[in-house]
A tleap script that builds the chain and sets N, CA, C and O, in Angstrom:
source leaprc.protein.ff14SB
mol = sequence {
  NMET THR PRO ASN ILE HIE HIE ILE ILE ARG
  GLN HIE VAL GLY LEU LEU VAL ARG CYS ILE
  ASP ARG LEU TYR LEU HIE ALA TYR MET PRO
  LYS LEU GLN THR SER GLY GLY LEU CYS HIE
  PHE LEU ASP THR HIE LEU GLY HIE PRO ILE
  PRO SER PRO ALA LEU PHE LYS PRO MET HIE
  ASP ARG PHE VAL ASP ALA VAL HIE ALA PHE
  ALA THR PRO ARG ASP SER ALA ASP PRO CVAL
}
set mol.1.N position { 10.578 29.849 0.187 }
set mol.1.CA position { 9.378 29.211 -0.036 }
set mol.1.C position { 9.283 27.870 0.774 }
set mol.1.O position { 10.200 27.052 0.704 }
set mol.2.N position { 8.244 27.663 1.494 }
set mol.2.CA position { 8.044 26.479 2.281 }
set mol.2.C position { 7.501 25.491 1.431 }
set mol.2.O position { 6.546 25.761 0.702 }
set mol.3.N position { 8.097 24.204 1.459 }
set mol.3.CA position { 7.620 23.186 0.479 }
set mol.3.C position { 6.292 22.657 0.858 }
set mol.3.O position { 6.017 22.527 2.051 }
set mol.4.N position { 5.415 22.332 -0.104 }
set mol.4.CA position { 4.134 21.780 0.167 }
set mol.4.C position { 4.283 20.345 -0.004 }
set mol.4.O position { 5.333 19.837 -0.397 }
set mol.5.N position { 3.186 19.659 0.303 }
set mol.5.CA position { 3.227 18.205 0.156 }
set mol.5.C position { 3.661 17.562 -1.188 }
set mol.5.O position { 4.341 16.541 -1.290 }
set mol.6.N position { 3.186 18.283 -2.164 }
set mol.6.CA position { 3.533 17.855 -3.596 }
set mol.6.C position { 4.989 17.802 -3.713 }
set mol.6.O position { 5.517 16.775 -4.138 }
set mol.7.N position { 5.707 18.853 -3.361 }
set mol.7.CA position { 7.180 18.985 -3.429 }
set mol.7.C position { 7.869 17.913 -2.550 }
set mol.7.O position { 8.922 17.388 -2.911 }
set mol.8.N position { 7.280 17.617 -1.446 }
set mol.8.CA position { 7.962 16.724 -0.495 }
set mol.8.C position { 7.857 15.242 -1.014 }
set mol.8.O position { 8.808 14.465 -0.916 }
set mol.9.N position { 6.702 14.909 -1.547 }
set mol.9.CA position { 6.571 13.447 -1.969 }
set mol.9.C position { 6.737 13.178 -3.459 }
set mol.9.O position { 6.668 12.027 -3.888 }
set mol.10.N position { 6.947 14.180 -4.220 }
set mol.10.CA position { 6.945 13.892 -5.701 }
set mol.10.C position { 8.095 13.041 -6.124 }
set mol.10.O position { 8.018 12.429 -7.189 }
set mol.11.N position { 9.164 12.955 -5.365 }
set mol.11.CA position { 10.229 12.023 -5.669 }
set mol.11.C position { 10.049 10.632 -5.093 }
set mol.11.O position { 10.848 9.734 -5.358 }
set mol.12.N position { 8.995 10.455 -4.301 }
set mol.12.CA position { 8.749 9.114 -3.539 }
set mol.12.C position { 7.482 8.469 -4.008 }
set mol.12.O position { 7.347 7.258 -3.833 }
set mol.13.N position { 6.519 9.186 -4.603 }
set mol.13.CA position { 5.264 8.544 -4.907 }
set mol.13.C position { 5.070 8.734 -6.452 }
set mol.13.O position { 5.307 9.808 -7.004 }
set mol.14.N position { 4.648 7.683 -7.075 }
set mol.14.CA position { 4.383 7.604 -8.493 }
set mol.14.C position { 3.032 6.901 -8.870 }
set mol.14.O position { 2.616 5.942 -8.220 }
set mol.15.N position { 2.437 7.366 -9.837 }
set mol.15.CA position { 1.209 6.637 -10.405 }
set mol.15.C position { 1.467 6.118 -11.762 }
set mol.15.O position { 1.897 6.831 -12.669 }
set mol.16.N position { 1.198 4.871 -11.882 }
set mol.16.CA position { 1.555 4.212 -13.106 }
set mol.16.C position { 0.246 3.528 -13.601 }
set mol.16.O position { -0.345 2.755 -12.847 }
set mol.17.N position { -0.191 3.779 -14.774 }
set mol.17.CA position { -1.396 3.188 -15.376 }
set mol.17.C position { -0.931 2.290 -16.394 }
set mol.17.O position { -0.281 2.717 -17.348 }
set mol.18.N position { -1.245 0.959 -16.244 }
set mol.18.CA position { -0.867 -0.100 -17.097 }
set mol.18.C position { -2.072 -0.487 -18.059 }
set mol.18.O position { -1.907 -0.940 -19.191 }
set mol.19.N position { -3.218 -0.268 -17.505 }
set mol.19.CA position { -4.418 -0.595 -18.262 }
set mol.19.C position { -5.504 0.353 -17.765 }
set mol.19.O position { -5.381 0.941 -16.691 }
set mol.20.N position { -6.519 0.491 -18.518 }
set mol.20.CA position { -7.570 1.427 -18.041 }
set mol.20.C position { -8.178 1.046 -16.732 }
set mol.20.O position { -8.643 1.893 -15.969 }
set mol.21.N position { -8.172 -0.298 -16.462 }
set mol.21.CA position { -8.803 -0.674 -15.110 }
set mol.21.C position { -7.769 -1.175 -14.091 }
set mol.21.O position { -8.091 -1.848 -13.112 }
set mol.22.N position { -6.553 -0.822 -14.366 }
set mol.22.CA position { -5.490 -1.182 -13.362 }
set mol.22.C position { -4.682 0.108 -12.929 }
set mol.22.O position { -4.138 0.832 -13.762 }
set mol.23.N position { -4.644 0.328 -11.656 }
set mol.23.CA position { -3.852 1.535 -11.188 }
set mol.23.C position { -2.909 0.978 -10.068 }
set mol.23.O position { -3.375 0.240 -9.200 }
set mol.24.N position { -1.653 1.311 -10.083 }
set mol.24.CA position { -0.695 0.953 -9.094 }
set mol.24.C position { -0.123 2.131 -8.441 }
set mol.24.O position { 0.192 3.125 -9.095 }
set mol.25.N position { 0.020 2.055 -7.174 }
set mol.25.CA position { 0.719 3.275 -6.431 }
set mol.25.C position { 2.004 2.607 -5.795 }
set mol.25.O position { 1.954 1.606 -5.080 }
set mol.26.N position { 3.079 3.231 -6.116 }
set mol.26.CA position { 4.376 2.793 -5.562 }
set mol.26.C position { 4.778 3.861 -4.613 }
set mol.26.O position { 4.939 5.016 -5.006 }
set mol.27.N position { 4.951 3.500 -3.334 }
set mol.27.CA position { 5.316 4.514 -2.362 }
set mol.27.C position { 6.684 4.022 -1.707 }
set mol.27.O position { 6.919 2.843 -1.441 }
set mol.28.N position { 7.492 5.012 -1.500 }
set mol.28.CA position { 8.788 4.760 -0.809 }
set mol.28.C position { 8.668 4.978 0.652 }
set mol.28.O position { 8.419 6.089 1.121 }
set mol.29.N position { 8.852 3.866 1.402 }
set mol.29.CA position { 8.857 3.937 2.883 }
set mol.29.C position { 10.090 3.494 3.370 }
set mol.29.O position { 10.276 2.287 3.529 }
set mol.30.N position { 11.081 4.433 3.665 }
set mol.30.CA position { 12.494 4.057 4.057 }
set mol.30.C position { 12.505 3.121 5.219 }
set mol.30.O position { 13.279 2.164 5.263 }
set mol.31.N position { 11.683 3.385 6.120 }
set mol.31.CA position { 11.767 2.568 7.507 }
set mol.31.C position { 11.391 1.181 7.274 }
set mol.31.O position { 11.727 0.336 8.103 }
set mol.32.N position { 10.652 0.815 6.113 }
set mol.32.CA position { 10.269 -0.548 5.895 }
set mol.32.C position { 11.269 -1.185 4.916 }
set mol.32.O position { 11.080 -2.339 4.530 }
set mol.33.N position { 12.308 -0.481 4.513 }
set mol.33.CA position { 13.298 -1.044 3.459 }
set mol.33.C position { 14.335 -1.815 4.168 }
set mol.33.O position { 15.152 -2.418 3.472 }
set mol.34.N position { 14.426 -1.888 5.525 }
set mol.34.CA position { 15.392 -2.638 6.228 }
set mol.34.C position { 14.768 -3.663 7.008 }
set mol.34.O position { 13.616 -3.486 7.404 }
set mol.35.N position { 15.454 -4.822 7.301 }
set mol.35.CA position { 14.887 -5.879 8.180 }
set mol.35.C position { 14.571 -5.422 9.548 }
set mol.35.O position { 13.576 -5.839 10.142 }
set mol.36.N position { 15.459 -4.508 10.098 }
set mol.36.CA position { 15.217 -4.009 11.489 }
set mol.36.C position { 13.856 -3.116 11.378 }
set mol.36.O position { 12.966 -3.256 12.218 }
set mol.37.N position { 13.753 -2.294 10.418 }
set mol.37.CA position { 12.569 -1.406 10.285 }
set mol.37.C position { 11.379 -2.300 10.148 }
set mol.37.O position { 10.380 -2.032 10.815 }
set mol.38.N position { 11.382 -3.299 9.379 }
set mol.38.CA position { 10.255 -4.177 9.170 }
set mol.38.C position { 9.839 -4.854 10.426 }
set mol.38.O position { 8.647 -4.930 10.722 }
set mol.39.N position { 10.811 -5.367 11.202 }
set mol.39.CA position { 10.608 -6.067 12.451 }
set mol.39.C position { 9.976 -5.139 13.376 }
set mol.39.O position { 8.986 -5.507 14.010 }
set mol.40.N position { 10.482 -3.904 13.520 }
set mol.40.CA position { 9.967 -2.850 14.317 }
set mol.40.C position { 8.461 -2.606 13.997 }
set mol.40.O position { 7.625 -2.541 14.898 }
set mol.41.N position { 8.161 -2.479 12.727 }
set mol.41.CA position { 6.796 -2.213 12.297 }
set mol.41.C position { 5.928 -3.440 12.746 }
set mol.41.O position { 4.840 -3.240 13.287 }
set mol.42.N position { 6.386 -4.679 12.530 }
set mol.42.CA position { 5.516 -5.782 12.881 }
set mol.42.C position { 5.367 -5.959 14.316 }
set mol.42.O position { 4.357 -6.538 14.715 }
set mol.43.N position { 6.295 -5.509 15.206 }
set mol.43.CA position { 6.193 -5.571 16.615 }
set mol.43.C position { 5.337 -4.461 17.211 }
set mol.43.O position { 4.374 -4.696 17.940 }
set mol.44.N position { 5.756 -3.180 16.848 }
set mol.44.CA position { 5.107 -2.065 17.500 }
set mol.44.C position { 3.727 -1.723 16.840 }
set mol.44.O position { 2.813 -1.377 17.589 }
set mol.45.N position { 3.524 -1.794 15.554 }
set mol.45.CA position { 2.347 -1.460 14.933 }
set mol.45.C position { 1.384 -2.620 14.880 }
set mol.45.O position { 0.184 -2.399 15.046 }
set mol.46.N position { 1.823 -3.824 14.663 }
set mol.46.CA position { 0.827 -4.936 14.600 }
set mol.46.C position { 0.771 -5.782 15.876 }
set mol.46.O position { -0.178 -6.539 16.079 }
set mol.47.N position { 1.809 -5.650 16.753 }
set mol.47.CA position { 1.790 -6.304 17.982 }
set mol.47.C position { 2.359 -7.772 17.898 }
set mol.47.O position { 2.050 -8.613 18.743 }
set mol.48.N position { 3.115 -8.016 16.953 }
set mol.48.CA position { 3.692 -9.402 16.753 }
set mol.48.C position { 5.243 -9.297 16.935 }
set mol.48.O position { 5.940 -8.833 16.033 }
set mol.49.N position { 5.750 -9.721 18.078 }
set mol.49.CA position { 7.165 -9.677 18.388 }
set mol.49.C position { 7.987 -10.566 17.535 }
set mol.49.O position { 9.167 -10.264 17.361 }
set mol.50.N position { 7.480 -11.656 16.969 }
set mol.50.CA position { 8.232 -12.505 16.149 }
set mol.50.C position { 7.770 -12.302 14.767 }
set mol.50.O position { 6.622 -12.566 14.409 }
set mol.51.N position { 8.770 -11.785 13.927 }
set mol.51.CA position { 8.479 -11.487 12.447 }
set mol.51.C position { 8.219 -12.804 11.687 }
set mol.51.O position { 8.849 -13.833 11.926 }
set mol.52.N position { 7.290 -12.709 10.795 }
set mol.52.CA position { 6.895 -13.741 9.950 }
set mol.52.C position { 6.232 -13.220 8.709 }
set mol.52.O position { 5.468 -12.257 8.760 }
set mol.53.N position { 6.542 -13.898 7.508 }
set mol.53.CA position { 5.969 -13.455 6.248 }
set mol.53.C position { 4.439 -13.717 6.271 }
set mol.53.O position { 3.695 -13.079 5.527 }
set mol.54.N position { 3.986 -14.639 7.110 }
set mol.54.CA position { 2.578 -14.953 7.243 }
set mol.54.C position { 1.748 -13.751 7.730 }
set mol.54.O position { 0.540 -13.673 7.502 }
set mol.55.N position { 2.443 -12.809 8.416 }
set mol.55.CA position { 1.649 -11.668 8.936 }
set mol.55.C position { 1.209 -10.677 7.924 }
set mol.55.O position { 0.435 -9.772 8.234 }
set mol.56.N position { 1.695 -10.825 6.679 }
set mol.56.CA position { 1.285 -9.935 5.625 }
set mol.56.C position { 0.023 -10.377 4.892 }
set mol.56.O position { -0.708 -9.550 4.345 }
set mol.57.N position { -0.246 -11.775 4.885 }
set mol.57.CA position { -1.415 -12.300 4.186 }
set mol.57.C position { -2.691 -11.657 4.795 }
set mol.57.O position { -3.502 -11.268 3.955 }
set mol.58.N position { -3.007 -11.480 6.050 }
set mol.58.CA position { -4.171 -10.791 6.412 }
set mol.58.C position { -4.241 -9.406 5.956 }
set mol.58.O position { -5.320 -8.947 5.579 }
set mol.59.N position { -3.156 -8.690 5.962 }
set mol.59.CA position { -3.201 -7.210 5.597 }
set mol.59.C position { -3.481 -7.182 4.038 }
set mol.59.O position { -4.220 -6.325 3.554 }
set mol.60.N position { -2.875 -8.131 3.290 }
set mol.60.CA position { -3.162 -8.254 1.854 }
set mol.60.C position { -4.572 -8.522 1.590 }
set mol.60.O position { -5.158 -7.900 0.703 }
set mol.61.N position { -5.162 -9.416 2.308 }
set mol.61.CA position { -6.570 -9.869 2.115 }
set mol.61.C position { -7.515 -8.707 2.448 }
set mol.61.O position { -8.430 -8.432 1.673 }
set mol.62.N position { -7.322 -8.040 3.547 }
set mol.62.CA position { -8.164 -6.843 3.928 }
set mol.62.C position { -8.026 -5.731 2.878 }
set mol.62.O position { -9.008 -5.065 2.549 }
set mol.63.N position { -6.836 -5.533 2.365 }
set mol.63.CA position { -6.701 -4.496 1.270 }
set mol.63.C position { -7.442 -4.909 -0.040 }
set mol.63.O position { -8.110 -4.085 -0.664 }
set mol.64.N position { -7.317 -6.096 -0.406 }
set mol.64.CA position { -8.049 -6.634 -1.698 }
set mol.64.C position { -9.533 -6.521 -1.461 }
set mol.64.O position { -10.253 -6.042 -2.338 }
set mol.65.N position { -10.040 -6.957 -0.267 }
set mol.65.CA position { -11.383 -6.853 0.087 }
set mol.65.C position { -11.878 -5.412 0.031 }
set mol.65.O position { -12.949 -5.172 -0.526 }
set mol.66.N position { -11.170 -4.471 0.566 }
set mol.66.CA position { -11.530 -3.095 0.640 }
set mol.66.C position { -11.581 -2.422 -0.831 }
set mol.66.O position { -12.396 -1.551 -1.135 }
set mol.67.N position { -10.664 -2.908 -1.640 }
set mol.67.CA position { -10.704 -2.420 -2.984 }
set mol.67.C position { -11.887 -2.921 -3.763 }
set mol.67.O position { -12.513 -2.168 -4.508 }
set mol.68.N position { -12.199 -4.176 -3.599 }
set mol.68.CA position { -13.389 -4.846 -4.157 }
set mol.68.C position { -14.690 -4.125 -3.676 }
set mol.68.O position { -15.593 -3.811 -4.452 }
set mol.69.N position { -14.708 -3.897 -2.377 }
set mol.69.CA position { -15.878 -3.200 -1.768 }
set mol.69.C position { -16.110 -1.793 -2.347 }
set mol.69.O position { -17.227 -1.319 -2.551 }
set mol.70.N position { -14.980 -1.196 -2.582 }
set mol.70.CA position { -15.072 0.207 -3.005 }
set mol.70.C position { -15.444 0.194 -4.578 }
set mol.70.O position { -16.255 0.999 -5.037 }
set mol.71.N position { -14.833 -0.716 -5.319 }
set mol.71.CA position { -14.971 -0.759 -6.796 }
set mol.71.C position { -16.285 -1.301 -7.275 }
set mol.71.O position { -16.818 -0.826 -8.278 }
set mol.72.N position { -16.846 -2.324 -6.560 }
set mol.72.CA position { -18.036 -3.058 -7.002 }
set mol.72.C position { -19.283 -2.120 -7.217 }
set mol.72.O position { -19.930 -2.237 -8.258 }
set mol.73.N position { -19.625 -1.228 -6.298 }
set mol.73.CA position { -20.786 -0.411 -6.604 }
set mol.73.C position { -20.499 0.670 -7.638 }
set mol.73.O position { -21.448 1.244 -8.172 }
set mol.74.N position { -19.221 0.981 -7.952 }
set mol.74.CA position { -18.866 1.899 -8.897 }
set mol.74.C position { -18.584 1.280 -10.310 }
set mol.74.O position { -18.248 2.007 -11.244 }
set mol.75.N position { -18.717 0.015 -10.440 }
set mol.75.CA position { -18.418 -0.715 -11.668 }
set mol.75.C position { -19.615 -0.428 -12.586 }
set mol.75.O position { -20.767 -0.713 -12.259 }
set mol.76.N position { -19.289 0.145 -13.739 }
set mol.76.CA position { -20.355 0.453 -14.832 }
set mol.76.C position { -20.180 -0.464 -16.019 }
set mol.76.O position { -21.041 -0.529 -16.896 }
set mol.77.N position { -19.070 -1.172 -16.049 }
set mol.77.CA position { -18.748 -1.962 -17.199 }
set mol.77.C position { -19.226 -3.455 -16.950 }
set mol.77.O position { -19.260 -3.879 -15.795 }
set mol.78.N position { -19.570 -4.198 -17.941 }
set mol.78.CA position { -19.880 -5.512 -17.833 }
set mol.78.C position { -18.617 -6.343 -17.461 }
set mol.78.O position { -17.530 -6.044 -17.955 }
set mol.79.N position { -18.753 -7.394 -16.586 }
set mol.79.CA position { -17.577 -8.232 -16.306 }
set mol.79.C position { -17.082 -8.850 -17.605 }
set mol.79.O position { -17.850 -9.118 -18.529 }
set mol.80.N position { -15.794 -9.063 -17.639 }
set mol.80.CA position { -15.162 -9.683 -18.855 }
set mol.80.C position { -15.247 -11.154 -18.731 }
set mol.80.O position { -14.790 -11.875 -19.618 }
savepdb mol mol.pdb
quit
């Protein structure tokens, strides 16, 4: 039997619901678990040859903005 995507990632991806309005996705990315892999990602993917924690803030902000842009028109509950 050829494994499908479910069988391949089921040990690496989990969905955790802590609250009805909070969802977390934890993904295992082995190449980003080492300093060398992280430096390689920052250099080749983002184009920054000098690694710095400051490079993650813009990615974080874009992600948060995208989640808000996605969720806002779908929000049917009153704000708390």
